[in-house]
C-alpha positions as CSV (number, residue, x, y, z in Angstrom):
1,M,120.3,74.6,96.4
2,T,119.3,78.4,97.3
3,L,117.1,81.2,94.7
4,T,117.1,84.4,96.0
5,V,114.5,87.0,95.1
6,H,115.4,90.3,94.4
7,Q,111.4,92.5,94.4
8,F,111.7,95.8,93.2
9,P,108.2,98.3,92.2
10,C,108.2,99.4,88.6
11,L,105.3,101.4,86.5
12,Q,102.4,102.1,88.3
13,D,101.7,99.1,90.7
14,N,104.0,96.3,88.2
15,Y,106.8,94.5,90.9
16,G,110.0,93.7,88.8
17,F,112.2,90.0,89.8
18,L,115.3,89.6,90.3
19,A,116.0,86.1,90.9
20,R,119.5,84.6,91.2
21,D,120.4,80.5,91.6
22,E,123.6,81.3,94.9
23,A,125.1,78.0,93.2
24,T,125.8,79.5,90.2
25,G,125.3,83.2,90.2
26,K,122.5,82.7,86.9
27,T,120.5,85.2,87.3
28,A,117.3,85.2,85.5
29,C,114.5,88.0,85.4
30,I,110.6,87.5,85.9
31,D,108.5,88.9,82.6
32,T,109.9,92.9,81.6
33,P,107.9,95.6,83.0
34,D,110.1,98.2,82.9
35,A,113.6,97.8,80.8
36,A,115.4,100.9,83.2
37,A,114.2,99.6,86.5
38,I,115.4,96.2,86.1
39,L,118.8,97.4,84.0
40,S,119.3,99.8,86.8
41,E,118.5,97.4,89.7
42,L,120.6,94.2,88.0
43,D,123.9,97.4,87.9
44,K,123.1,98.0,91.5
45,L,123.2,94.5,92.9
46,G,126.1,93.6,90.6
47,W,123.9,91.0,88.7
48,K,124.8,89.4,85.0
49,L,121.4,88.6,83.6
50,D,121.7,85.3,81.3
51,L,117.6,85.0,81.5
52,I,114.7,86.7,81.0
53,L,111.3,84.2,81.2
54,N,107.7,85.6,80.5
55,T,104.5,84.8,81.9
56,H,102.5,86.2,79.4
57,W,102.5,88.1,76.3
58,H,101.0,91.6,77.7
59,P,103.2,94.4,77.7
60,D,104.1,95.0,80.7
61,H,105.1,91.9,80.9
62,A,107.1,91.2,78.0
63,G,107.1,94.7,76.7
64,G,111.1,95.7,77.8
65,N,112.4,91.9,76.4
66,A,114.2,93.8,73.3
67,E,116.3,96.2,75.3
68,I,117.0,94.0,77.9
69,K,118.5,91.4,75.7
70,A,120.5,94.3,73.4
71,A,121.8,95.2,77.3
72,T,122.6,91.7,78.3
73,G,122.0,89.0,75.8
74,A,119.8,86.8,77.8
75,T,117.8,84.6,76.6
76,V,113.9,84.9,76.4
77,V,112.2,81.7,77.7
78,G,108.4,81.8,77.1
79,P,104.7,80.8,75.6
80,G,104.7,80.9,71.9
81,E,102.1,84.3,72.8
82,V,104.6,86.3,73.7
83,T,106.0,86.4,69.6
84,R,102.8,88.7,69.5
85,L,105.1,91.1,71.3
86,T,108.5,90.3,70.1
87,P,110.7,87.8,69.4
88,L,111.4,84.5,71.7
89,D,114.7,82.1,72.0
90,R,112.8,79.1,73.5
91,E,109.5,78.4,73.7
92,V,108.0,76.8,76.6
93,V,104.5,75.2,77.4
94,G,102.6,73.7,80.5
95,G,104.8,70.1,81.7
96,D,108.7,71.6,80.5
97,T,111.1,72.7,82.8
98,V,113.7,75.9,82.4
99,Q,117.2,75.3,83.9
100,L,119.0,78.8,86.1
101,G,122.2,77.0,86.5
102,E,121.4,74.9,89.2
103,T,117.9,76.3,90.0
104,R,115.1,74.2,87.8
105,F,111.9,75.2,86.6
106,E,109.0,74.5,86.4
107,V,106.2,75.9,84.2
108,I,103.0,75.2,85.1
109,E,99.7,75.9,82.2
110,T,97.9,78.1,83.3
111,G,95.7,80.2,80.6
112,G,92.2,81.8,81.8
113,H,94.2,85.7,81.7
114,T,95.9,85.4,77.9
115,L,95.4,81.9,76.4
116,G,98.6,81.1,76.5
117,H,99.8,82.4,80.2
118,I,102.5,80.0,81.9
119,A,104.0,80.0,85.4
120,Y,107.4,79.3,87.0
121,F,107.7,77.3,89.8
122,D,110.9,76.2,92.1
123,A,109.7,73.1,93.6
124,A,113.6,72.9,95.8
125,D,112.7,76.1,97.1
126,K,109.1,76.7,96.9
127,I,108.6,79.1,94.3
128,A,106.7,80.8,92.0
129,F,106.0,83.1,89.9
130,V,102.4,83.1,88.0
131,G,102.6,86.6,86.3
132,D,98.9,87.8,86.8
133,T,97.0,84.3,87.4
134,L,97.2,84.4,90.9
135,F,97.4,87.8,92.6
136,A,96.9,88.2,96.3
137,L,93.4,87.5,97.4
138,G,92.7,88.2,93.6
139,C,93.0,86.8,89.9
140,G,93.4,88.0,87.0
141,R,90.6,89.2,84.7
142,L,89.4,86.9,81.8
143,F,90.6,89.1,79.2
144,E,90.8,86.2,76.5
145,G,90.5,82.9,78.7
146,T,86.9,81.6,79.7
147,A,85.8,80.8,83.7
148,E,86.7,77.3,83.4
149,Q,90.1,77.2,81.5
150,M,90.9,80.1,85.0
151,W,89.2,77.5,87.6
152,T,91.7,74.9,85.9
153,S,94.7,77.2,86.6
154,L,94.1,78.2,89.6
155,Q,94.3,74.2,91.2
156,R,96.8,73.6,89.7
157,L,98.2,76.9,91.7
158,A,96.0,75.8,94.3
159,A,97.8,72.3,94.6
160,L,101.5,73.4,95.1
161,P,102.4,72.9,98.5
162,D,101.3,75.1,101.1
163,Q,104.0,76.5,102.3
164,T,105.0,77.8,98.4
165,T,106.1,81.6,98.2
166,V,104.3,82.8,95.5
167,Y,105.1,86.2,93.9
168,C,102.3,87.9,91.6
169,A,103.0,90.8,89.6
170,H,100.9,93.6,91.0
171,E,99.9,95.1,94.1
172,Y,96.3,95.7,93.8
173,T,95.5,93.8,97.5
174,A,94.2,97.0,99.3
175,S,91.8,96.6,96.2
176,N,91.5,92.9,96.3
177,A,90.6,92.6,100.1
178,R,88.0,95.5,99.8
179,F,86.1,93.3,97.2
180,A,86.8,90.2,99.1
181,L,85.2,91.7,102.2
182,S,82.1,92.1,100.1
183,V,81.5,88.7,99.5
184,D,83.3,86.5,102.2
185,D,83.1,87.6,106.1
186,A,85.6,84.7,107.4
187,P,87.7,85.6,110.4
188,A,90.2,84.8,108.8
189,L,89.9,87.2,105.8
190,Q,89.1,90.3,108.0
191,T,92.1,89.8,110.2
192,R,94.2,89.4,106.8
193,A,92.4,92.1,105.3
194,A,93.2,94.9,108.4
195,D,96.9,94.2,107.9
196,I,97.4,94.6,104.3
197,F,95.6,97.8,104.9
198,A,97.5,98.7,107.5
199,K,101.0,97.6,105.0
200,R,99.8,99.7,102.2
201,E,99.1,103.0,104.7
202,R,102.8,102.0,105.9
203,G,103.6,102.0,101.8
204,E,104.9,98.3,102.5
205,P,104.4,95.3,99.2
206,T,102.1,92.6,100.3
207,V,103.8,90.8,98.1
208,P,104.4,87.5,98.2
209,T,102.0,85.5,99.9
210,T,101.9,82.0,100.4
211,I,99.4,78.9,98.5
212,A,98.4,78.1,102.3
213,L,97.5,81.9,103.0
214,E,94.8,82.4,99.0
215,K,93.6,79.2,99.7
216,A,92.6,80.3,103.4
217,T,90.9,84.0,101.9
218,N,91.9,84.4,98.7
219,P,87.8,84.6,97.5
220,F,89.0,83.3,93.5
221,L,90.1,79.9,95.2
222,R,86.8,80.0,98.2
223,A,84.5,80.1,95.1
224,P,82.3,77.4,95.6
225,V,82.4,78.5,99.2
226,L,80.8,81.6,98.0
227,A,78.6,79.9,95.7
228,G,75.5,81.2,97.8
229,R,76.6,84.5,98.2
230,V,77.4,85.1,94.1
231,G,74.2,83.4,93.0
232,A,75.7,80.3,91.7
233,E,74.2,77.5,94.0
234,G,74.4,74.4,92.9
235,K,76.4,75.5,89.8
236,P,79.5,73.5,89.3
237,D,83.0,74.7,91.3
238,Y,83.9,76.6,88.0
239,E,80.4,78.6,87.3
240,A,81.0,79.3,90.8
241,F,83.9,81.1,89.9
242,G,83.5,82.8,87.3
243,A,80.1,84.7,89.5
244,V,82.5,85.8,91.2
245,R,84.9,86.9,88.9
246,A,82.3,88.8,86.9
247,A,81.2,90.6,90.6
248,K,84.7,91.6,91.3
249,D,84.5,93.2,87.3
250,G,82.0,95.6,88.1
251,F,82.9,96.3,91.8
252,K,82.9,99.9,92.8
253,G,84.3,100.3,96.2
């Protein structure tokens, strides 16, 4: 089984993703940040859309559902919270699976950014679409969930194979790197940050990333190690995470 992922920028800092099962030609878009851009990319590639896979309900992730469904007839799949914005054809929760041709996506519960946020993991190809839960050197804001919930969700993603390719939904990495350097002086982070800044100067994307790279350098996954730097000594791991998240929320660099 082989899944081909086509990534493209849209809106101000989102990425769109089209995923094609090469065995059957079945194609999905992961979230719908920009209907016009997604339909244009499908046309350029000559791909027919079969599925829309939503990670959460926010308009820059599900706002294009109706227009794309009307244009393609694609089946809309996502967590129940998406119905706050647009109808679903199939509601899924953590532990469910979604089939795209011969590609099998495992649905992973990743609440915290929103309560019902989910991710999609293709174990055969070691590819994960994580929406706004895990970013390159970052994680989503806690708009609806708690620090404990988000920490638990991040640990579910961190438990995926190290070589898993991680597609996150925004190009936030340079800003995330500046914050990470303010709380962590690990050599691996310094090396990665320099590479990120150089890529962005050249206009290159920093997405996708990998689970191994995030475990080694992402301050939100390294929160227990950084507890002393963020005033969370001796506290549970999720409280150390919460302290790092609060520091990022107030960061002005």
